[in-house]
C-alpha positions as CSV (number, residue, x, y, z in Angstrom):
1,S,141.1,38.1,41.0
2,A,143.5,40.9,42.0
3,Q,146.3,38.7,42.1
4,I,145.3,37.2,38.6
5,A,145.4,40.9,37.3
6,D,148.7,41.6,39.2
7,L,150.3,38.3,37.6
8,Q,148.8,39.6,34.1
9,Q,150.3,42.9,34.4
10,K,153.8,41.4,35.3
11,L,153.4,39.3,32.2
12,L,152.5,42.4,30.1
13,D,155.2,44.3,31.4
14,A,157.9,41.3,31.0
15,D,156.7,40.7,27.4
16,N,157.1,44.6,26.5
17,G,160.5,44.6,28.3
18,D,161.4,41.4,26.1
19,R,160.0,43.3,22.8
20,T,162.3,46.2,23.5
21,K,165.4,44.3,24.1
22,Q,164.8,42.1,20.9
23,R,164.1,45.6,19.0
24,W,167.4,46.9,20.0
25,D,169.1,43.7,19.7
26,S,167.9,43.5,15.9
27,I,169.2,46.9,14.9
28,A,170.9,46.0,11.6
29,T,171.2,49.1,9.7
30,I,172.6,52.6,10.0
31,L,169.0,53.9,9.6
32,E,167.6,52.1,12.1
33,A,170.4,52.9,14.4
34,K,169.7,56.5,13.8
35,C,165.9,56.2,14.5
36,G,166.9,54.5,17.9
37,L,169.3,57.4,18.8
38,K,166.8,59.9,17.8
39,Y,164.1,58.2,20.1
40,L,166.7,57.9,22.8
41,L,167.6,61.6,22.6
42,G,164.0,62.6,22.6
43,E,163.6,60.6,25.9
44,L,166.7,62.0,27.5
45,V,165.5,65.7,26.5
46,S,162.0,64.9,27.8
47,S,163.8,63.5,31.2
48,K,166.0,66.7,31.5
49,V,162.7,68.8,31.1
50,Q,161.0,67.0,33.6
51,E,163.9,66.9,35.9
52,S,164.3,70.8,35.7
53,K,160.5,71.3,36.3
54,L,160.8,69.1,39.6
55,Q,164.0,70.8,40.7
56,S,162.1,74.1,40.4
57,N,158.9,72.7,42.2
58,L,161.6,71.4,44.6
59,Q,163.3,74.7,45.1
60,Q,159.6,76.6,45.4
61,S,158.5,74.4,47.9
62,Q,161.8,74.6,50.0
63,A,161.4,78.6,49.9
64,S,158.0,78.1,51.1
65,C,158.8,76.0,53.6
66,S,161.3,78.4,54.9
67,D,158.7,81.1,55.0
68,V,156.3,78.9,56.8
69,Q,159.3,78.1,59.2
70,K,160.0,81.8,59.9
71,M,156.2,82.8,60.4
72,L,156.2,79.9,63.2
73,V,159.2,81.2,65.0
74,E,157.8,84.6,64.7
75,E,154.4,83.2,66.1
76,R,156.0,81.3,68.9
77,N,158.0,84.4,70.0
78,H,154.6,86.5,69.9
79,T,153.0,83.6,71.8
80,A,156.0,83.7,74.4
81,E,155.7,87.4,75.0
82,L,152.1,87.3,75.4
83,E,152.3,84.7,77.8
84,A,155.1,86.5,79.8
85,E,152.7,89.7,79.7
86,F,149.6,87.7,80.8
87,Q,151.8,86.0,83.6
88,N,152.8,89.7,84.6
89,Q,149.3,90.7,84.9
90,I,148.1,88.2,86.8
91,L,151.1,88.8,89.3
92,V,149.9,92.5,89.4
93,Q,146.5,91.5,90.1
94,E,147.4,89.0,93.0
95,Q,149.6,91.6,94.6
96,Q,146.7,94.1,94.3
97,H,144.2,91.6,95.9
98,Q,146.8,90.7,98.7
99,E,147.2,94.7,99.3
100,K,143.3,94.7,99.6
101,V,143.3,91.6,101.8
102,N,146.0,93.0,104.2
103,H,144.2,96.5,103.8
104,S,140.9,95.2,105.0
105,S,142.5,93.2,107.6
106,W,144.1,96.2,109.2
107,K,141.0,98.0,109.5
């Protein structure tokens, strides 16, 4: 049934495409041509407005992505600093422990 629905939709789309082509082919008067041009210009303006909105959304998304990337770099740097500090603390504690062990063995 999904295939049948798909085929029916394709037939409707093809039929609509044929009707549109027939309408444009059958323009016979200046008035019809003006109406057609008015419609096309309206579609063009609508498309331009939509393109502008999409472009604006894209720029906002790119700026947001850039901000997130900066935050990620900062967090990675902070994590690396914490890791280095942690490793240093482990080293100090190991040295202190070794000194205690060595000091105990001297007694």
